N, C-alpha and C positions, 0 to 999 in steps of 0.2 A: 563521492569527493569526502573521504575520511577526513581531511585535514578542518573540514568544515566546523565541526566541535570545539574550535580555536578562536573563533573568530570574535566571540565573546567578550574573550580575553584580549586579543590582540587590538580590537576596537577602543577599548578604553585606554589602554598601554598605547597607542600612537596618537591618540587623541589627548593624553595627558600630556607628551609630549611636544604636540602641535601648539596644546595653549599657553605654554611658558613665552610662546615667541609674541603671545598678545597680550603682555601684562596689563597694559594701559587701557586697552579697549573691549572696556565691558561687556558692548553690544555684540562683539565678536566672540567673545568666549560664554556668553549666555548661547548666542544661537549654534553654535559649533556644540556646546554641552548638550543641548535639548537632541541636536540633530542625530549625535554620535550613540545615545542611550537609545532614542527610538530606531535607531538601526541596527545595535546591539543587543535589543532587547526581540524584535525580529526575531534575528538568527538566532539568542537561545531558544527561541518560541519551535522553531524549525529542525535543532537540533533534540528537542525532548519530542517531537512528533517522530522524528527518525531514530530514538533509541524506542520508543513505543512500539513501533510496528518492525524495527529489522533487529533489536536488541542491541545490547552493550556496544558502543564504538568505542577505539581504543587508538592513539597514534603514539607511538617511538620514535623519539628524535634522534638524529645523527648516524641511521642507517646499521644502529644497535640490535643485536637481536634480545627480546627479553630473554632474563630481566637484569641486563645488563644497561643498558638504554633507559632515559629516564621517560617514562609512560605518562600520555596524560588519559582519562578514561572519563567515560560521558556512560552513566549510567541513569536507572530512577531517582536517585537521589539526589544523585548532581546536578543532572538537568533541569530538576524542581526549584532547587535553591539558587541557580545562577539566574532562571527567569526572574524569581522572585526578586533577587538582589537587583538585578538591573530596574526592574519596573518601580520597584518601592523609590530608588536612586533619582529616576526620572520625575517622583512628583515631587520627591525631596529638594531635588535644582529647580523645580517650578517654584514651591514654595520660596527658597532661599531669593528670588530677583527681588522680593519685597521686605526682607526679615532679614538680610545676615547681615546689611550694611555696604555702600559702594566703598568704603576705606578697605575691608575686610577682601571683598570682591579683588582687589587692585595685588593684592598681595596672597596670590596663588591658590586662591579658594579652589577653583573649578579645578584645576589640573591636581590638585592633593585627591578630590574626591575620586576623580577617575583611576588615579593609580591605587586612591584606598580601595577602588574596585576592581584592577587587575588582582590586589593579593586575596582578596576576598575570592573571586571568582577561581582564580589560580587552587587557593588551598580545600576550595569543593572539588576541585576536575582531577587533583594530580593521583598519581597512581605510586607516589616514591613519596616514604614517609621523610627523605630529607630536603626533599621539593617541599613539601607540606611544611617544613620548617623556614625554608626560605623565601615562599609566599607570605607565608606568618609576618616574617621581618619586613617585606614590601607594606604590607597593611599598617603594622605598626608604625612605620618610618613615616608615613603620610599620616597617622594618629597624631604623631608626634605635631604635625605641623598646623594640623587643623584644631586640637584642643587647645593652642597656646596662642591661634590668631587673634589677632587684637590688641595682645599685650594687656589685660585687665588683671588688675593686683592677685583678686581669685583665678584667677586661669593659672597663671605664673608658679601658684602656689601649689593647685592642686596638680598641676602636670610634673611636680618633682615626683610625687609619691607613684604617679599613673607614669611615668617614667624608668624609676628604679623597683616598680612592679613586674612590668615588663622584661626589664635587663634581666634580674633574677630568675626570670619563668622563661625565658627566651635560652638562659645557659644550662638551666636544667633539662631543659628540652635537647640541645643539642649533646649532653653528658647520658640522657638517657637513650637518644639514638644512639649513642656509640657503642652504650652499654648493652641494644641490643645485638648490632650487627656485629660485636666481638661473641655473641653467644649463636649468630645465625647464619652471619655470613652473610647478608641479602639487603638492600634499602628497597626495593620491589614489593608494594605489600600485598600483593598476591604470592607472590615468591615465599616473603613472610609467611604468610599461610600455610602452603605446602610443608616449607620446612619446619616451621613447629611441631606439625605433626608427625614429621619424620624423627624429633630428636627425643631422648628420655630426661630434659630435666623441668621439671613442673615446677619443682620449687624456684628456680630464676627466671621462670617465665612468669610467676606468680606477682614476682617480686619487682619485675619492670613492666608487666601489668599496672600495677600502683602506683608507682613513678610516673609513667603515664596518664595517670588519673589525677594525679598531683600537678603537672605540666600543662594540659589540658583543663583541669580544673581552676586552675589558676586565671588561665584567659575565660573560662564560661562563668568564674562566679558563683562556686558552687559552696556549701556553707564549709570550713570556717573562712574558707580563702575570697570571699566576696567583700571582705573589708575594704576595699579600695574603691569600689566600684560606686557608691553612691556619692561622693564627695567629687569624685574625680568627673564623673558622666555631669553631674550638678552644674560644675563652671563654665564648658563651652558654648555659646548663643544658641538657640532653639533648632535651627537646620541642622546643626552638626551633632546633637543631644538626638535629633533625632536617626539621625544616618547611624550612631554608634549602637543606638537602643535597640535599633531594627537588625542590625548587621552583625557586628564585631565578637560579640556573648557566643552569638549562633554559631561560628565558627570554631569556637572553643568546646561547644555541644555538638556540631558534627565531627570532630576529632574523637569525641569519645564515644562516639555513636557508632563511626568508621571502626576502629578499632577492637573496640568491645564484640564486635559483630563479625568482624571477617577473620582476625587471630587469636584475640584473644579469651578463645571459645573453650578450652582445654579445663580450667577449674573453675565452675560458673557458681558453683554451690561458694566458694566465697568471693570472685570476685564481683561476680553481678549480686551478690546480696550485700558486699561493703558499698556500691556503688547507689543500691535502694534506700540504705541507711543515709546516705549522705544525700539524695534525693529528698528524702521525707523532713532531714536537718533542714535543708537548701530551702521548703516551703516555708516550714515554722519561721526560722529567720528573716523570711521575707515577706510573709504575713505580719510580725511584730514589728517592723518597720513600716509597712505601709499606714500601720493603724496608728504609730504614735507622732507621727509627722500631720504639719499640717500648710508646707510648702508643697504646692501643686506637681511641682517636677520630681521633687522626691519620695512622691507615692507613686508615682509611677515609674521611677527606677526602681523601687522594690518591688514594685510587680513584675520587673524584670528578672528578678531573683525567684521570685515564685515560680514563674514558667519555666525557668530554667531546672528547678525543682520537678518538674511536672512533666517535664520529656523525656528526661534521664530515669523518673522512674516506670515509663513506659519502656524503655530501652533495657532496665534493670530485669524486665518481665522475659525477654528472650524468648517471647513468641509471635504467633502473624499478626495476633489483634495488637498487643502492645507497641509493636513493631510501628504499624501502620497507625495507630493512633497515634504514638512520637512525633511521625510524618506529619500527618497530618494538624497536628498541634503546633509543631514546629514554624510549617507554612504561616499558618494563622498567628500566630505570633508575631511573626515579623512583619505582617501587616496592618494588626492593631494596635502595634507598639508605634510603629509611626505615624498612623492617624490618630493615636491619643496624645503623644507629642508634640503633633501637628495643630492638635485641636486645644492642648492645652496652653499651647505661645501664643494661638491669638489671643487666649483668654489673658494670658499675661499682655498682650501689646496693649487689650483695648482697656486693665485696668493698671496700667504701671506696677505692677506688686503679681509674687508668687504666693503670696502669704495668703491663705484661704481665711483667716479674720477681717481680711482688710477688704474682702469683695464680698456682693450682695445685690439683688435686682437685676442683675443681667437679661432675667427674660424680657423684661420690658424692651427694652434697646435692638437685642440680639436672639429672639424667639427658634431661629432656626437652628441658630450653633448650639443652643442647649439642646435641642431635640438631638438632634447630629451626635453630640458629643451623649446623649442616653443611650442612644442607641450603639455605640463604640463602648460603652462602660458595661451594656449588658453583653454585648459581643464577647468582650475581654471575659468576663464570668462566665458565660459556657451556657446563657440562656440560648435557648433552641428556640428558633430553627438557625440561630446566627452560628458564626465562625466557631468560636469554639466549643459549642456545644459535642459534636461530632469525633474529636480528637479526643477530648477528654474522655467520652462515651466509652472510646475503644481501648482507653488506657486501662480504664477501671474494669472493664472485660478481659483484658488482657491479666490484671493483676487477680483477677477471682478466678481466670483458668490456671493460675500458675501458683493459686494457694494462700496466696497474701489480703487475707479478707478484710484486715482489720486497717493496713495501710491502705488499702485501696477506697474504704471509706472516707478517712481520713482526708484524701484525695479530694473527694467531692465535698467533704466539710468543708474546707479550705475554699471551694467556689464561692462558699458567705462571704468568707473573709475580705474575698477577692473582692464581690461584690459591693461589700460595706463601705471598704477603702474608697474606689470610684465613685459611688453612691455620694460619697460627703462632698467631692469636687460639685457635683450638683446641686446638691442643695446648699451648697455655702456662696457659692460663686452667682449660680443663678434666682433663687429665691431670695426672701426676706429681707430686710428694706435694702437701697440702695446704698452701696457701698463706695469708695473710689474708682472714678473712669479718669482716664485720657481720648484727647481729644485725638484721634485717627482722620484719615483722609477715606473719604469714601470708596476710592480706587483702590488705595492702598489695601483697604480692605476686603476688597473681593478679590485682589490679584491672592490675599492667604487665605480665604475663603474656598476658592474656586479647587484649587489641587489637592486640600484635605479632605473636602465634601466629597471628590470623585473615589476618594481612597474608600473612604469610609461606604461609600456603595458599593464602590469592590469587595468589601469584606464581607456585608451583606449576598451579594453575587453568589461570596465564596461556602457562607455556610447554607444556603436556601441550594444552592446549585452544587453540592455535594456529593450528588449522584451521575454529574459529567467527571466532578474530579477523581471519585473511587479511581477509575482505572488505571489512572498515572500512579495513585497513592497504592492501590494492588502490587502496582510494579518495582516501587520502588523497594514494599517491603518481604515482597518474595527475594530480589539482594540481601537485604537484610539479614534475613530469615535463614536462606540458603546460601552460605558465602563459597558451594563449589561452582554458580552461575558466575559471580564475578572470576572466581578467578582460571577459571575454563575461558572466557571470554576473554582478558588479558594474556593468559600466557601461550595463547593458539589463536587468538584472534587481531592483536596487536601486529600492524605492520610499520616502517621506517615510510 
């Protein structure tokens, strides 16, 4: 059943609409949310298996032939991202039961999450560049709700910046898509790849490629367009921060990865060298921010910026090792960022502050929390055999193969800065003299602790079990390395 690839998107969409009618009944909202996320995750898993066994799956709406209809495509890249997004959201929603607050739950918190997932997974799955813009808008409108939910002064202040940045970005997106359409005459991404190869206007196509890098770079928070992210992401409550940190910037990263491997491949010497430069500068900016702050949320937020740079560095190599490493690291970063934000959320709840200087001695009362945080910190830094190691190793291998020796060495060195930034939280919060603490009910602590620990264990399994994940990553890297696989599957295989 070829329409099966749409189930993970449709389930969250219809769940969001249903939840609107149960605004006052929190128990029903919680139950329906978890059940629907569980079902959608299972569907996404089977879609991934189907793609692995049978190849790329696609469906075109409205009984139109390709490229005239809107095509949705499930390949090795999109299925991994959709599955990871749903799985992480399941744990974040579970974590929210004891952390988001009942007042926020009453004001469409769970529908907002479902509609964000609809937009995120739709953007991962679409095969149409304008439809990608539509799904971007779906996730952004839902994020506008979640970032202001609760109406705190800080949230309202930072939401203005977040709103303005994304309105400008969306306007640039439409303009750039229109520019591309005026030159190519199609919106199907597979057909764009075919037409770009046929026309002889490399200068215009390179200009459009740079414009798309600006558009998606603003959403992915690359240097120097990351300025909005630290303050905007720090404003909402921890579950929303975990959702944003794990998913939203990754949509921009995915968009760069898809466009810069599928159809902007005519002038790699310029476009991908530019991408490499911005990736390295993004890592530098993130490292400076992570070391400069003593706020636990800001430290992890700046590590989002670092990870974006590392992933895009892998994409810029345009070889199998670099692209496979980028996929490995992208999935790792989604998992580990959600886990780390949930961990620092617990630290904030038990200390009543996010300021490292006011923390200390938590190891006496919460030893297991401290050790699980340390494991997650090592995973983020890429200490073997944890989840960040394989992806970064492959990215560096791809960099050496492409002749980018010094920048690859810099990628390795940046791991030390990442480790230093997150180890500071471990040393300040869990060791030394006991700092301020807040009385927290054991039941509430356990409700926060269990989903967080399971997610950390999942990240460990992702690193230790890399051998079992590798076939799926190989499939994703093949699609990214050889665009003809994607083009042929969509142009010949899409069915109404």
